[in-house]
N, C-alpha and C positions, 0 to 999 in steps of 0.2 A: 504494499500499500504506499502511497505517497500523495502529496498534494501539489498544487501548482506552485511554480516558482513564486508567484505573488498570490493570485487567487483572491477570493472574497473572504479571507480569514481575518483581516484586521484593517485598521484604518478608520476613516470617518464613515458614518452611516451612508449607505447608498440607497436611493429609492428603488423599490423592487422592480419597477419598469423603466429604469434608466436606460438610455441607449447603450448598446453593448460596448461600443468603443470607449464610452465614458467609464463604464464599469471596469473594463480591462485596465484603463489608465489608472483609475483609483486603486484597483487591486495591486497593480505593479508598484504603486507608491507606498502602499501601506507597510510592507516589510521594511522598506528603506527607512521609514520614519521610526519603526519600532526598534531597529538595530541601534539607533542613536540614543535610546533610553538608558541602556546599561553602561554606566561609567564606573561603577563600584560593585562590591560584593564578592568578587573573586579577582585574584591577581590577573591583570591583562596579559595576554600572550603576545610576545613580540612578533613582528612581521617575519623575522628570520626563522623563528621556531615554527611558525605556521607553514612557511615554505619548506622547511626541513621535513615536517610531517606530511605535507602534500607530496613531496618527492618520494617519501617512503611508501605512500599509498601507490604511487606510480610503479615503484619497483615491485611491490607485492602483486599488482595486477599483471605486470610483465611475467612474473614467476608463474602465476596461475594460467594466464592465457597462452604463454609460450609453451608451457608443458602440454596444454591441451592440443595446441596445433602440432607439436612435435610427436607426441605419443598417442594421441587419440583421434585427431581429425582424419577422416570425415565422420567418425562415430558421434553419437549424440552427446555423450558426456565422458569425462576423464575419470578413470579409477586411479587415484593418486598413490595408493600403496603398492599396486602391482604395475604401475606405469604403462597402462594400456587403455584402450577405448572401451566403453560400455556399449555393446550392440544388442539390441532387443532380440531375444531368442537364443543368444549365445552364452548368456549368463543365467544362473539360477534365478527364477522369477522372484521379485520382491513384492508381488501383489499389485495393488492399484497404483503404487508409486511409479511403476514402469509404464503406465498409461501416458506419461508425459513424453515418452520416447517414440519417435515416429520414423526413425532412419532418415532424418532431414537435417543433420548436423545442428542439432538444437543449440549447443553452447555457442557456436559461431553466430547464428542468427540473433540469439539473445544478447550477444555482446556488441552488436553493431554500433548502436548509439552511444554506448559506454566509451568506445574508442574515440568518438568525437569529443565527448565531454572531457576526456582526459587528454585532449589536444594531440591525439595520435591520428592525424588526418591521413597520412600516407598509409598507415596500417589499415585505416578504415577503407580507403579506396581499394587496397589489395583484397580485403575481406569481402567487399561487395562483389568484386570480380569472381572470387571463389564461390560465393553463394550462387551467382548467376550461372556459373560453369558447372557446378557439381551437385547442387541440391535438387532432389526430385520429390515433388509433393504428391505423386501418384503411386504411393507404396501400398501394398496389401498388408496393412497393419491397423489394428484397432487402437485408437488414441482417445484421450480425454478431450471433450469439446472445450471444457474450461481451460485446461492447461495449454492446449493448442492455440486457443484464442489469445490468452494473455502473453504467452511466450513467443509463439511463432508469428501469428498475425500481428501482434503488437510489436514484435521485433522488426518485422518487415516494414511496418508503417513508420516506426521510429527511425529506422535506417533511411527510408524514403524522405521523411521530413528534413533530416539533416543533410541528406544528399542534395536536395534542391537548394537548401540554404547555402551549402558550400559552392554549388554551381553558380549561384547568384553573386557570390563574392569574387568569382573569376579566376581562382587559382587551382582548385581541385575539382574533380568530378565533371570536367567540361564535356566529357563523352556521354554522361549519364542522360538517359531518355526515358525515365519513369519505369525502368525494368523491375525494380523492387515492388513498385505499386502494382504492376501487372501480375507478379507472383502473389501478392496479397489478395488481389481480386480473384485469382484462380483458387486460392485456399478458401476465401470467403464462400465461393460457390460450393466448394466441397463440404463445408460445414452446414450449409443451409438445410439439407435433408434431415438433419437432427431435429429441426423445429416442426416436423410433420406430426404434431400431436394435437389433440382437440383443445388443449389448454393453451398452446403456444409456448409452453416450457420445453426446452430442448432435451432430447435424450442425453444422458451423461457421456455416452461414448459413440464413436462413429468410425467406420472403416474408410480410410482415405481413398481407397480405390473403388470399393463397392457400395459405400454408403450405409443405409440402414435396412434391416429386415431381410435382405436377400440371403439365400443360404450361404453364399460365399462371404458375406459380411461378418458372420459370427458375432453379431450384436443386434440390438433392437428389441430385446425382450425385457429390458430393465423397466421397472415401474417407478423408481424413486430417484430423486436427484437432490443435491443440497441447495439451499437457498442462494448461497454465493455462486454456486456453479451456474445457476440460471440467471442470476442477477448481476453478473460481472461481464457483461457483453457490450453495453451501450457505448462506451468510449471507443473501442476498437471498431465496432460495426458502424457507428455513426461517422467516425472519421473516414472509414472506407467509402461510405456513401458520399460524404462531402468531397473527398478527393476525386472520386470517379464519376459522380452524378448518378450512380445506380442506387436508387432509394430503397431497394428491397432489404438491404442489410439493416439499416436503421429502423425500418418498419418492424422487422422481426424482433430486434432487440427491445424496442419500445413495448411491443405486445407482451413479451415475457415479463418485463418490469411491471406493466399494468396489471397482469394477472397476479403477481406476488403481492402487490399493494392491495388488491381487492381481497386477497385471502388472509390478510393480517388478522390477528385476533382483535376484534373491535373494542372490547372493553379495556385491554391492556395496551393496544397498538404495538404489540410485539409480533415477531415472526418466529417460527420454529426453525430447527436445523435442517430437517429433511421433509420433502413434500412429494406426494404422488403426482407424477407428470400428467396423468390422465384424468384423475378425479379432483385434484387440488386439495385432497385431504392431507393434513399434517401427519407425518409418520413419526417423527421425533419432535416432541412438543416442548423441549427445553429451549431456552433462548439466551444468547449472550452476545458478546462482540468478538469472539474468537473464532476458532475453526468452524467452518460450515456456514457462517453468516457474515463474517468480517467485511469482505469487499463489496457485499450488497449495499451496506450503508455508505461505504466509501464512494461507490459509483453514483449513488443518488446525489450526493453533494457535488461531485465533480462533473456530473452531467449538467448540472445547473451552471457551473463555471464555464464549461466548454460550449454548451449549446444555448445558454441563456433562457431556458424554459423554466418559468417560475414554479410549475407543478413539481419539478424535482426537488426544489428547495423546500416547498411546503411539505412534501412527503418526508424529507430528511428531518426537518424540524419536528414533525409529529413523532417520528421514531426516536429522535434524540431526546425529546422530553420524556418518553417512556424509559429510555435507557438510564437517564439520570435519576428518574423517580424510583426504579426497581432494581436495576442491575448494578449501578454505581454505589459502592460502599467504600468511599475513599479511605485508603488509596486502592482498594481492591475492586475488581470487576467480576462479580460472581453470576453464573448462570441461574436463571429462575424458570419456572413453568409459565407458559404463556397464558394459561387459564387461571393460574394461581400465582400471580407474580410476586406475592409477598413470601413465597415459599422457595427457598434455594433448591436448585436441582442437583448441585454438587458442592463439594468442599475443596475443590482445586481449580486452578486456572491453567490454560494452555498458553504456550509461548506466542501464538499468533496474535493475541490481543495486544502485543507490544506496539502494533501499528496505531492503536487508538489515540494515544497522546498526540501523534502527528495529525490525525484527522481533527482532533479537538482544536489544534492550533489553526487549521484551516477554517474551522467553524468560528474561532475566536474565543473559545472558552479555555482560557489559559490556566487558571488555578488548578482544576482537576487534572489537566494534562501534566503539570509540574509534579503533582502528588503521585500519580500513577507511574510516571517515568522514574521518579526517585525511588519508589518501592522496587521497581524492576532493576534499577542500577544496584541497589543493595543486594538483591539476589545474585546478580552477576558477580559482584565483588566477593561473594561467598563461594561461588562455584566456578568462577572464571568465565562461564558462559551461561546463558539462560536455558535451564533445563526445559525439555519439551512440555513438561507439565510440573507444577509444584502446588503444594497445599496452602491453605489459608494461614498456616503457621510456618510456611516457607520451607517445608521439607520437600525433598525430591520425590515427585510422583512418577514421572517418566524421565529417565536419565539421559536420553539421547539429545544431541544438538546438531542438526544438519547445517550449521553455519547460516542461520537465518539472518536476514538483513533488517527485520522490522524495527528492532531497537535502534539501530544506527539511523534509520529513517526518521524516527521520532526525535532523536537527538539533533539531527540536522534542522528539522523544522522548529524545534524549541530554540535553537541558537538563532535562527533567522528571525524569530518573533521577539526574542528578548535581548539578543546581543550579549548575553551573559557568558563570559569566558569560561565559566564552570563547565559548560557543555563542550568546549574545546578539550578540556581535561578528560571528560568522559570519553570523547572520541579517541584521545590518545591512549586511554586504557584499552579500548577495543582493539586498536592496532597492536599494542603490546601483547595482548592475550592471543590474538590470531597468530602472531609470529612465534610466540613462545610455546603454545600448546597445539596449534592446528597445522602449522607449517611442516611439510615433509618434503623430501627431495624432489618429488614429481608434482608439486602443487600444494594444495591445502586439503586436509582430510577432515571429514565430519567427525564429531565426537561420538563414539559409541556409548560412552558413559562419562558424564562430567565428573562423577565421583572418583573414578579411577584414572581418568585421562586417556583411556583407550580409544583407538581410532576406528573408523569405519571406512571401507574402501569406496568412497563416493565424494564427488565434488559437483553438486548440482549447478545447473546453468544459472539459476537465479543468484548465485553467489557472485558471478561476474557481472550479471545484468544490473544488480542493485547495490551490493555491499560497497564495492569500490567507487561507484558513482556517488553515493551519499557521503562516504568518508572523504573523497576528494573535494566535493563541494563544500563540506564543512569547513575545510581549511583554506579554500581558495578565495581570493579577492576577485572582484568583478573583472579586473584586467587580466586575470589568469585564465579566463575562459574566452574562447574565440567568438562566442555569440552571446546574446542576451538570454539567459536562462528564464528570465521573467516573462518571456514571450511564449512559454510552453507550459503545459500541464503534464504532470507525471501520471502514467497509468499505474495500476497496482503492481506491475512488474518493472516500474520505473522507466518505461519507455516514454519518449517525448512526442507530444502531439501539439501542433501550433494553435494558439488561441484564435488566430484569424479564421479557423474553420467555422466559427460561429456565424459568420456572415457569408459563407460559401454554400451554394447549392441548397438553399433552405426550402426544399420542396416538401418537406415533412410539415404537416399542420402542427402549429403550436397550441392547438386546442387543449385547454386544461381539462384533462380526463380525471383529475383527482376529485374525489367526492367523499362526503361524510367525514369531514375532518373533526377531530375532537377539539372542543373549545380549550385553548391553551392560554396560560398567563402571557400577557404582553411581554413580560420580562424574558421569556424564552427567545423572542425575536429581537430583543435588544442586543443580543450577542451575535446577530448575523454578520455585522461588520463594525465592531465597536472601535471607538477612538482609543488610541494608545494611552491617553491620560486616564481613561477608565481602567485599563488593564494594569497600569503601573501608577498608582495614585501618589505621585510625587515622592516616591520612596525607592531609591536605587537598590535597596536590599529586599525588595518585595519577593522576588523568586526565592532568595536565600531563606527568608522568614518562613516560606511554605515548606521548603525542603527540610529545614532544621529538625522539626519534630519526628521526621522519618529516618534520620540518620542511623538509628540503632534498631529499627523496627524488625529487621531480619534476625538479629542476634537475641532478641527477647524470646524466652522459651515458650511463652504463652501470650502472644499479643492480642488478647481478647478485647482490649480497650479500643482497638481500631475497627472491630467488627460489630456492625449494628445487629443487635438481637431483634429479629423482625417481630417476634411475638409480642414484645413489649410495645412496639409501635402501634399495634391495633387493639391492645387491651391495656390501656394506660391505667396504672395503679394496681393491676392484678398481679398475682404472684407469678414469677417467670415459670414457664412450663418445665417439666422434667427433661433434663438432657441425658443422653445415652451415657456419657462419661461419668455421670453421677449416680446412675442407677445401681441399686443393691437389691438382689432378689430376696434378701431376708428382712427388708424394711417394709413393714405393713403399710406405711403411708405411701411408699412408691407403688406397691401393688394396687392400692386403691386408685391412684392416679392412672395406672395402666388400664384398669377396668373402665374408668371414665373415658379414656381415649379409645375404647374398643379393642384393647390389646389383651390377649390371654396368655398366661404363662403355664407351660406344660413341662412337667418333669418326666424325662424319658428313662427307660429302664437302664440304659447304659450310663446314666449319670449326667447326661447332657440336659440342658435347659432349652426349650424351644419357645419362641415368641410368635404368636399368630395374631394378625390384626384383621378384624371385621369392622369396616368403617360404619356399617349400618347399626352396629351395637354401641357406637359412641354416643355420649350424652348430648352432643350438639355438633353442628358442622365445624365449628372452630376446634372442638376437642378432636374431631376426626382428622383435621389438618395437623393438629399437634401430634396425633398418633402416627400419621404418615411421615412427618418429619423425624419423630423419634425412631421409627423403624429404619429410615434412611441412615440416620446417624449410627444406629446400632450395626447396620450392615457395614458401613465404612469403618467403624471401630473394630469390628471383628476381622475385617480384611486387613486392616493396618496391623493388628496384633500378630496376625500370621505372617505378614511381610517382615515384621521386626524379628521373627524367629529365624528367618532365612539367612543363609550366608550370602553376602553380596558378591558380585563378580570380582575377580582379581585381574592383575595386569602383568603381562610379560613384556619388558622393555629392553630392546636391544641397545646396548650402551657402547659396544666396541666400534671401532673405525669401520666404515664411514658413517654409521648410523648416529652415534653419539646421543642416544636416547630419544631421537626424533621419531622412531617407529614404535608404537605401543600396541600390543595385541590383547584382545579381550580373552580372558581365560576363566574357566570354571573352577570353583574351589573344591576341596575335598572335605569330608566330614571327619577326617582323622589327620594326624600329623601336626606339624607346627602351624599355628594360627597366625597368619601374616598380619591380621588386624591388631594383634596384641603384642607382636614381637617385631624386632627390626627386620627389614627386608633381607632377602638372601641374594647375594650377588656371586656369580661365578661363570666360568666358561662351560660350554655345553659339550657333551659327548654322547654318541649313540651307544646304547647297550647291546651286548651280544649274549644271548639271543635278543633280537630287537623287541620281541613281545614281553621280555622281562619276566617270563613265567617260570623260570628255573634259575638255579645258581648261575651268576654271570661268568662267562669265560674270559672276559677282558676287564677284570677288576682294576688293573693298573690304569686303564684308559678313563674310567669314571671316578677314580679316587680323587676326592677333593673337588669334584665338578658336579654340574647339574646334568643328570642323566636323561636322555631322550628315549622313551619307550613307546611302543605301539599298543593301541587299545586292542583287546580281544584275547580269547583263549583262557583267561584266568581272572580272578578277582583283582580289583584295583589295589586292595590292601596287600595282596601277595606280591604284586609288582613292586610296591613301595618297600616291602621288607627285603626283597632281593637286591635292589639297588642300594638300600641303606647298609646292608651287610657287606656290600662291595666298596663302601666308603663314600658313596655319593652324598653331597650336601643338600640335594633337592632333586625333584623329578618333574618332568613334563610328559604327560601322556598325550600322544597325538592320535587323533581319530583315524581309523583305517577305512572309513567310508569316503572314497575319493570324491572331492568336490564339495564336501560339507563345509559350512561356513556359519559363523555366528551372525552373519547378516540375514540368513534365511532360516536358521534353526535356533530354538531356545537353548541357552546354556543349562547344564544340569550339575548337581553336586555329585562328586564321586563318592559312592557309599562304601561303608566298611564291609566286612565279610561275615557279620553276625557274631564275631568274637570280640574279645577285648583288643582294641587297637592302640592302647596307651603305649605300647612298645615302639610305635612309629613316631619318630621325633623329627623327621625332615619334612619340609613343605612339599606338597604335591599339587600341581595345577594341570588342568585339561585344556587342550587346544583342538579346535576343529581342523580338518584337513587343510583348508585354505590358509588359515593362519599358521599352522604348523609347517606348511611348505615354504613359507617365507624364511623360517629358520633353517630348514633342510637345504634350501637353495643356497643360503649363505654359507653353510658348511661345505657345500660342494665347491664353492669358490674360495673359501678361506679356511685355513686350518684352525684358526682360533676365532670363535664368536662368543662374546660375553653378553650375558643377559642379567636382568634384575627382576626377581620375583617379589611382588609387593601387593599390598591392598590398593594402592593408588600410584599412578605414574609419578615419578620424581622429576624435579626440574633438571634440565640438561646442565651438565657441568662444563662451563666454558673452558676451564683449564684443560679438561680432557681432550677437547678438540685440538688444542695447540700442542699436546704432547706428541712426541715421536712414537708412532705405533709400531709394535713388534712386526718384523717382516715375516712374510709367509710366502709360499709358492704362488699363491693367487691372492689378489687384493679385492675384497668384496664390498661388496656392499649388500557394525546396526541393530448390571442390568439396567439398560436405560432406566431412568426413573419411571418411564412410562411402562416398563415391564412389570412394575409393581402395581398391579391393579388396585384401584382405590377400594375395591370391595373386599379383597382378601389378599394377605401377603404374609410371609413367614420368614424367620431367620433363626438359625441354630446358634447357640452360644456354647463354645467348646472349651474345655480346660486346656490350658497352654501346655504343649508338649514339645520337646526338642525333636526336629525332624530327623528321621533316620535315612530316608531315601527320598528323592524328589528331584525337582528341576528348579534351578535358579536362573533368573533372566534379568539382564540389565535393561533391555528394551525390546519391544516387539518389532516385527517387520513394519515398514512404513505403510501407511494407508492413504486414502485420498486426502486426508487432512494434512498430508506431508507438505503441501504448499500453502498458498494464501488461504485456501478453504478446502473442505472435504465433504464428500457426500455422507460419510459416516462419522465425521468428527475426527479427533485425534485417534491414533492407532490404539487398538486394544492391547492391554498389557498381559503377558503370560507370566504366571507366578506359580511357585511351588507351594504345596500345602503339606502339613505334617501328615505322616502316614496314619491312616485311620480317621483323619479329620474330614468333615464334610466340606464340600466345595462352597465357599461363601457366595451368596448372591451378589452379582456385580451391578454397578451403576453405569448409566450412560452408554449402554451398548457394549460394555465390556463382557468378556466371557473367558472362561478358563477351559482349555482343551484337556479334559480328564483322560481321554484315550491316549493322548500324546504323553501325558505324565506317566501313565501306567507303562507305556512302551519304554519311556526313558528309565523308569525304575527297574524294569526288566533288564534293560541294557547295562545298568550299573552292576548287575549281578554276574552276567556272563555274556561274552560276545565271541563268537566262534570263527569269525572271518580272519584268516591268518595273513591275508595279502597285505603287502606294504604299499602305502600310497605316498609317492614322492611328490605329488602335485605336478601341474603342467607348467613348464617354463615357456612363457609366452615371448619373452624378449631376452637376448643375451645379456648376462649381467654386466659384462664389460662396457656395453654401450650405455647402460644406466650409470655406471661408475663415472664416466667422463662428465655426464651432466651433473652428477651429485658433487663432484669436486668443485665445480664452478659454484654450485649453491653453497657449499661449505665456506668457500672463500668470501662469498657475498655476505653470508651470515656472520662470519667473523668480523667483517668490516662494519656491519650494522651494530654489532655488540660494542665495537670500539666507539661508536657514536652514542653509546648508552641507550640502546633501544630496550 
């Protein structure tokens, strides 16, 4: 998500029907006036330091883009750990996240306008020629309509916008004759069949070659889509219509938006996450500003900015009033039910809501933007990155971080609106963390787990399309950019569309189709374009005064003071309802409260206690709502208790030359041996055991003595392998999966179980690696005689001194229950005594889902968790589920695996060719560290 360079976010009030050229001029001036407000509050950053940071961003982009072009192009994306391209169908499926890949050189198209923003005009011209020469849009592949629109169609239109700008300047692109626009038009027509529904809402997926419903298309049977998937089309489709004069694109996008507006919940003015594209019924009725809905709100406001249609602003303001009334709980933004908006739908937030402070800046509502942004920054300072989801008390809920740009985007817009140098320091922190924790020799790798620092072999195209664009603009002065950024609006993928499109090919009727607006306070519209004197009332420390109370909010163990207790808001003076965390089954008063809420307590024969709610038995509708909330809290509490019993994932960090700790592999823990979370990490060189399966006394004890032994999974118990290598003198062990091609990206980690006997005799640490991660170490051994690793509970910072040390010579130098599932009529949850797990699965994060980008049809990915043996599977919230069959399979696998074959992985690229690239990167990194990065 992002806003216009200027937009209608601040400045003096503008009449709603002012001529658009006047509106654009006023909008362009408003941020200029705002940036002059801040002269105090944080130490100003010198021009030299800003230039230094801007140059650093340029170097980082070169590192990411250059490695994509060298190792991955023409593939869609770069796999930075294995230094190769990700091609659809040639890698294990990652689920819906792969729907963004269409064999159309996604990263190159997504990066086109970034090259111009970063003043790389020569590279831009070369990139455009490559797109025109190599990219094919007629592939037999099923893609996401949403992702293809924002990334590919948006990328082509953004590239076209800046190509014609450069051509007008007379130096570059003189040969250009709207070729990118013609490709965009071709793609637009390929997406149109998706709109062939009775509602006008598009199907979520389409086959680029065969369209919808044909047998060859392999799609067209879906019934549901996410609100953002259907509501994030108007900017790209309207721009395509305005550029080409073909009105059909804008008409289809407007029809989809009109339908979503008509289907909003009329009493709350909120929309759900998922909707049936044929009937218009809400499938998921929770509502927030994160995954599944986010860019729908964004595009309503930006459609007003770009197209000048008042109905879009009126709709946005109506929704915004509902968001601030129900979802906003400063500094938190919590999902609620659209029919019961005073009832929270979940107790965690997803990372995609980080765009919302930037949208609030464009709206002009600065105070809550500052509050939410500061809360998010405190979470980042604790974990180095924003976890994919985190709880209201700021614990990690989903640990993955795919290098999302939304927080950087909001940082940029807050700096533009306030001029506060504090946000420059925030940007500097983002740069440092990316270089320190995500940078790898072949690019930047997503974080598999922010707690351990382990990497995932992915570098999404949006990282180049958005992250570097916002970071560069944050530190750039106006003279650093070769065109006026204020003349453009950013799409949700940060592609640039010119504001002059508002007066071009206006064949679409601007009839106000909005109806049945809720009566709103006039104060809501006072913020449409407020004067900066209202935003900053003669106090240069205004923003700092808002941030200050939130400085330690993440470190507080129980920050309940900032969370609004909703029940107290509608029963003033009444005793607060019973909370799950306070419930005691032996307290008669608590049992009476449960009865009033329609909740029954049943003691089972096996000692467990079961809670069942029948809403019809509640004393009143309010008591029934209290019962529903209590059951939700109890489910979350039960789930959290079981999570806390689990062993988290561990990290295997390669620290020898030329890795120097920059490659971190996600490893599964063992339920025996040295606990790395309680003891110092284990560091040592690795050696393969003989026999490789480790199921008998080792024949090469001298080779593993004092080293970390590598052993293959299968043929005997994990504990037996551990004892054999320990007896041979090994200081640790790494078990590598024998299932060729297995990866933590596509399979849940599990804990290596004991053998049913006393395992206290095992004193060394044991970790498990899937085949793909293990092959990285095995390939290193084949090229180097000595490979040193660090076994730990969390990746350690790189040792700069180590990189400068002379490395030992060797023959070769080497180198990832919806609340609606609880029927209001009846629901139940089991409360189980806490037990230590004996066997099970542990997972750092699930496979990505449609929520993996700006929005998702199903919201954020579901999390796979282990549960104690014999424990019931807890009921999940918000569409989450636990694959019990997979867990049982994994538990069986921990006992015995009979496949004796050794899997050495596939060498895709000669290691020597990677080494030359890595040496250059090492030198560059050493130079950056001398600059105190």
